[in-house]
C-alpha positions in Angstrom: -45.6 30.7 -51.1 -46.5 31.5 -47.5 -44.2 33.6 -45.3 -44.4 34.7 -41.7 -43.3 38.3 -41.0 -42.1 38.4 -37.4 -42.2 41.9 -35.9 -39.4 42.7 -33.3 -39.4 46.0 -31.6 -37.4 47.6 -28.7 -39.8 48.8 -26.0 -37.3 51.5 -25.1 -37.6 53.2 -28.5 -41.1 52.3 -29.7 -44.0 54.8 -29.3 -45.6 54.9 -25.9 -49.2 53.8 -25.6 -51.6 56.7 -25.6 -49.3 59.2 -27.3 -50.0 60.7 -30.7 -47.0 58.7 -32.0 -48.5 55.5 -30.8 -51.8 56.4 -32.6 -49.9 57.1 -35.8 -48.1 53.8 -35.6 -51.4 51.9 -35.0 -53.0 53.7 -37.9 -50.0 52.6 -40.0 -50.7 49.0 -38.9 -54.3 49.3 -39.9 -53.4 50.7 -43.3 -50.9 47.9 -43.8 -53.4 45.2 -42.8 -56.0 46.7 -45.2 -53.3 46.7 -48.0 -52.6 43.0 -47.4 -56.3 42.2 -47.6 -56.8 44.3 -50.7 -53.8 42.6 -52.4 -55.1 39.1 -51.4 -51.9 38.4 -49.5 -53.3 38.3 -45.9 -53.5 34.9 -44.3 -53.5 35.9 -40.7 -51.7 37.9 -38.0 -51.9 39.0 -34.4 -50.2 41.2 -31.9 -48.6 39.5 -28.9 -48.8 40.5 -25.3 -45.6 41.7 -23.7 -42.6 39.4 -22.9 -43.4 39.6 -19.2 -46.4 37.3 -20.0 -44.3 34.7 -21.8 -43.3 31.3 -20.6 -40.5 29.4 -22.4 -40.1 25.6 -22.4 -37.3 23.3 -23.2 -36.8 19.6 -22.8 -33.3 18.2 -22.2 -32.7 14.5 -21.5 -36.4 14.0 -21.1 -36.7 16.6 -18.4 -39.1 19.5 -19.1 -38.0 22.9 -17.8 -40.1 26.1 -17.9 -39.0 29.6 -17.3 -40.8 32.9 -17.2 -40.2 35.2 -20.1 -38.7 34.7 -23.5 -35.7 32.4 -23.8 -33.5 34.8 -25.7 -32.0 37.8 -24.0 -32.3 40.7 -26.4 -33.4 44.3 -26.5 -35.9 43.6 -29.3 -39.0 41.6 -28.4 -41.3 39.7 -30.7 -44.4 41.8 -30.7 -46.6 40.2 -33.4 -46.7 38.6 -36.8 -48.4 38.4 -40.1 -48.8 35.3 -42.3 -48.9 36.2 -46.0 -49.2 34.3 -49.2 -47.1 35.9 -52.0 -45.2 34.6 -55.1 -41.7 34.9 -53.7 -39.2 36.3 -51.2 -38.9 39.6 -53.0 -42.7 40.2 -52.6 -42.5 39.2 -48.9 -39.7 41.6 -48.4 -41.7 44.4 -50.1 -44.5 43.9 -47.6 -42.2 43.5 -44.7 -40.7 47.0 -45.4 -44.2 48.5 -45.1 -44.6 47.4 -41.5 -44.4 50.4 -39.2 -42.0 48.7 -36.7 -39.5 48.4 -39.6 -38.7 52.0 -38.9 -37.1 51.3 -35.5 -37.1 47.5 -35.1 -36.5 44.4 -37.1 -38.8 42.3 -39.3 -37.8 38.7 -39.8 -39.1 37.2 -43.0 -39.3 33.4 -42.9 -41.0 30.9 -45.3 -43.5 28.6 -43.7 -43.1 24.8 -44.2 -45.3 23.3 -46.9 -45.6 19.7 -45.8 -47.6 18.8 -49.0 -44.4 19.4 -51.1 -41.6 16.9 -51.0 -38.2 18.3 -50.1 -39.5 21.4 -48.1 
């Protein structure tokens, strides 16, 4: 089953770019990505640019509205994601706990839709 691991972090508490702590975090991400590949679970993933680059869209009554930034107001921002293919939720949670941002942020684990299977 495929899962997306959505990585949410609070910019106020995450390591600052260029610091040793940031380097250690990025090394952790590299090791985690290599682990997923070695285990055959990696299907994809990317980091995202900051929320200041986001544009949100919604359509109400046929009228499209766009706004700068993310729609939700929260301290934690979606910073990236992994798509993994593992047997079950327990395995997905095991990998999610290895993501460096889990130490100070939130990792949302959500199954991907499988449109080839009826009832999903």
